[in-house]
C-alpha positions as CSV (number, residue, x, y, z in Angstrom):
1,M,-5.9,6.9,-5.2
2,V,-5.6,7.7,-1.4
3,Y,-7.9,5.7,0.8
4,G,-9.8,6.8,3.9
5,T,-11.6,4.1,5.9
6,V,-12.9,1.7,3.4
7,K,-14.0,-1.9,3.5
8,A,-11.1,-4.4,3.0
9,K,-12.5,-6.1,0.0
10,E,-12.6,-2.7,-1.8
11,V,-8.9,-2.1,-1.0
12,I,-8.0,-5.7,-2.2
13,A,-9.9,-5.2,-5.5
14,E,-8.0,-2.1,-6.1
15,I,-4.6,-3.7,-5.3
16,D,-5.6,-6.7,-7.6
17,K,-6.5,-4.2,-10.4
18,D,-3.2,-2.5,-10.2
19,L,-1.1,-5.7,-9.9
20,A,-2.8,-7.1,-12.9
21,T,-1.5,-4.4,-15.1
22,T,2.1,-4.4,-13.8
23,N,5.0,-6.7,-13.5
24,W,4.8,-7.0,-9.7
25,K,8.0,-8.0,-7.9
26,G,7.2,-6.6,-4.5
27,A,8.1,-7.4,-1.0
28,I,6.1,-7.3,2.2
29,H,7.5,-5.7,5.4
30,S,6.0,-5.7,8.8
31,S,7.7,-2.4,9.7
32,A,9.7,0.6,8.3
33,A,6.5,2.4,7.1
34,P,7.4,5.3,4.7
35,A,8.0,8.8,6.4
36,S,5.8,10.4,3.6
37,A,4.0,9.8,0.4
38,G,7.1,10.7,-1.6
39,A,9.6,8.5,0.6
40,T,12.0,6.2,-1.2
41,G,10.3,3.0,-2.4
42,V,10.1,0.4,-5.0
43,A,6.7,-0.1,-6.7
44,G,5.0,-3.2,-5.2
45,T,6.4,-3.0,-1.9
46,I,3.8,-3.4,0.8
47,T,4.3,-2.4,4.5
48,W,2.3,-1.7,7.6
49,E,2.3,-0.3,11.1
50,S,-0.4,0.1,13.7
51,G,-3.4,1.7,12.0
52,F,-2.2,1.9,8.3
53,L,-1.3,-0.4,5.3
54,Y,1.1,1.2,2.9
55,V,1.6,0.3,-0.8
56,C,4.4,1.7,-3.1
57,V,2.4,2.2,-6.3
58,A,5.3,3.6,-8.3
59,T,8.9,4.5,-7.7
60,D,9.0,6.8,-4.6
61,T,5.0,7.0,-4.5
62,W,3.3,5.7,-1.5
63,Q,-0.5,5.3,-0.7
64,R,-1.9,4.2,2.4
65,V,-5.2,2.8,3.9
66,A,-6.4,3.0,7.5
67,I,-6.9,-0.4,9.1
68,A,-8.7,-1.4,12.2
69,T,-10.1,-4.2,14.2
70,W,-13.8,-5.3,13.6
């Protein structure tokens, strides 16, 4: 699922649901956002940059969600 602007609790609930059904061995990075939705990545990796949070949901498959101050 690709997210637009949504509430943080909805994003967290979706991530929790996905993690509950996988063997998550992810890593969190503060930079190096993927160049595209099909960029090289390992499932469970989370990264961010200004404006977006990225989650690798399957090998070489990224999804992102917009983030903003409130």
